[in-house]
N, C-alpha and C positions, 0 to 999 in steps of 0.2 A: 484545520485551517477553519478560521472563524469570520461568519457571516454577521456583520452588525446590524442588519436588517432586523432581525428576530432577537439579539443579544443587547443590544447596546443599554446602560443604564441610564437611570433616569439621573439627570446631575442635577441636585436640590441648592448647590451653592455656586456662584460663579468663579471662575477660576482666577486666583490673585497673580498668576505666573507660569509660564510655561517653557520647558527647557527645549534645547536642541533634539530635532525629532531622532529618534531610533529609529527607521526603517530595516526592513528585510527584504533579499532578493525575492520576489515572488508577491510581494505586499501589491495589493490592486483597491484602486478607488474607481467606481461609477458614479456618474453624476447626470441627472436631469438638467439639462440647458433651455432656455427659454429665450429666446430672441423677443426683445419687448418692443423692439420697432416695428416688425412683420408679425408678431404672432406665432411664429413657426416654434417646434420645439425638435430635439433632439436630444440623444444620450452620448455622451463621452467618457471614456475609459483611460486611466492612466497605470501602468503596471511596472514594477521595477525590473528589470533585465538585469542589471549588474551594478556593483559598489565597488569604489575604491576609497581610499582616507579622506579624497577632496571631492569626489564626485557622486552623484547617483543618475544612471541611466535608466529611460523609460520608455516604453513604448507607448504613445498616445495616439489614440484611433477615435472616431465618430462616427454617428452615423449620418452626419451632413455630408453632403457629396462635395460642399464646398471647402470642407475643412482641410487643413495642412497639416497630414498626418505622419506620422512616423518617430525618428528618434531624437528627442528633446533630452537634452543634458542639463542638469543642475549642481548647483553644489550642494555640499551636505546640509546647507540652512533652507534649501529651495528656492535658492534663486537661479532663475535661469540663466545659462551660459551659451547654449545655441539650440535652435530650433530649425526645420525644414521651412524655408519660406513659400508662400501661397501663390502658386502659377495659374496658368491658364489649362483646361482639358487638353490632354496631348503632350504638356511640356514636361521634358525629362528633368531630373534634379539637377543637373550641371547647367540647364539653361536658366532656372530660378534661383539657384543657390542655397544659402542658408542665412539666416540671422545670427550673428554672434554679439554678444554683451561685452563689453570692457568698461567697468568693473560689473561682473554678472548682475543681472536685473535686481535691484536693491529692494525688493518686497519684503522680506523679513531680515533683523536681527535678533539672534536669539543670544541670551534668554530673554523672552517678551515679558514685559511687567507695564501695567498701566501706566500712562504718562510719559514713556520713552519715547524717543525721537531721533530722526537722523536727516541727512539732506546731502545732496552733492550734484555732481552732473554725471551721468553715464551715455555712452556712445554704442549705437546699434548699428552694423555695418554687415552689408550684402555684398560679398565683393564680384559675385556674378554679374549683378547690375551696376555694382560701382556707385553705391547709395550708402551716405551715411545720417542716421539721425541723433540728434542730440537730445538728451531727456533732461532737464534740470528740474528734478523732484525734492520732494519733502515727505517722508513717512512718520506715521505716527502710531502709538498703540493706545487705544480707545479704552473706556471702562469696561471691565468683564462684563458678560452677559450669559443668560441660558437661552439657548434658542431651540425650537424643534424643526426639522426637517424629515423628508421621509425614511430615512436610514435611523432616526431616533432623537433623543432629547439630550443635548452636550452642553458643557461648560465651555465657553469659548472667549478667545481675546481677538477683537476686531483690531484688523490693521489699515490704518486708511492712508492710502498713498494716492498723491498728486503729483502731475508731470505738467509742465510746458515743453512741447516737441516741436523741434525744428528741424529741417532738411539741408544739411550742407550745400550749399551753392546756390540756393534760392535767393532772387534778389527782385523786389523786397523780400524778406524771410517772411513765411506764414506760419503762424503760432497753432498747434493742434493742443488740446489739453485732454489729458488723461486723469481718469479719477476711479478709483479701485477701492473697494472694501472686502478684506478677504478676514472671514470668521474662523479663526485658527482653533481647532480643538486637540489638545494634546493627547486625547484619548485614541485619535485616529491618526495621529503623526499628520496632519494636514488639515486645509480648511475645510469646513463642512458644508459653507454658504461663502459665494462670492460674487460681487457684483461688479459689472465691468461698464466704463463709461466714457465714450469719446467723443467732444465735439470739436467739429473742424474751425478752419480758421474764420468763415463766414457765421459762424455761432449755429450751425445747423449740427443736432444730432447726430452722429455716423456710428454711434454703436452703444447698445443698452440691454445688456444680456446679463441672465440670473443662473447662476450653478447652483443647483441643491443636491447633496450627498443623497444616492438611493442606496448604496451597499459599499463595505470597507470589508476586504477579505486579507487576513494576516498571512504572509509568506511561512515556507515550512523551518527555515534555517535563522538564527539570529545573525548579523553582521556587527 
């Protein structure tokens, strides 16, 4: 196995494009997470448990006690299909349910290339709480960069995702705004830096979080 804390190459030339990720069972990523609203820090890990032709199943965990840890399912393009919902302490999984995306969370569309754009509407539903949120989104690939994070220096293609989010049944509708910038590095088959922001209907910032890669470990067998 390879841990890129020690061996990540210096990327002198920014990436011109990025193919679909080639992940393996056992691949693992560890991130430093900083909540820029509260100043608190935690670590988050993502490990590939299983692969099919269409899906990547991961175990996602965090040192943040409020994190909704568990099995996250993605497409082979790292677009989220389902994940555990956030509950209160003591809640059982059947009480809080899962969030399920249709179509899958459209953060990526490979191959990535500067200037590429996609837009549309996605619905995320939790059957246990009978909640459906509607995302009207636009995403675009920004100019290539070379950035340094704790795991090393990487050539990246940043993807900017922006969405207006409403909840079905709200009258009048309340609009939340999501803004995400994911610095995708083909060298690790995932982003190495991610910035997540959410602004509430009243203009108050509800989330401002930064993820930076600490380590990447390659799994033992190709998929």
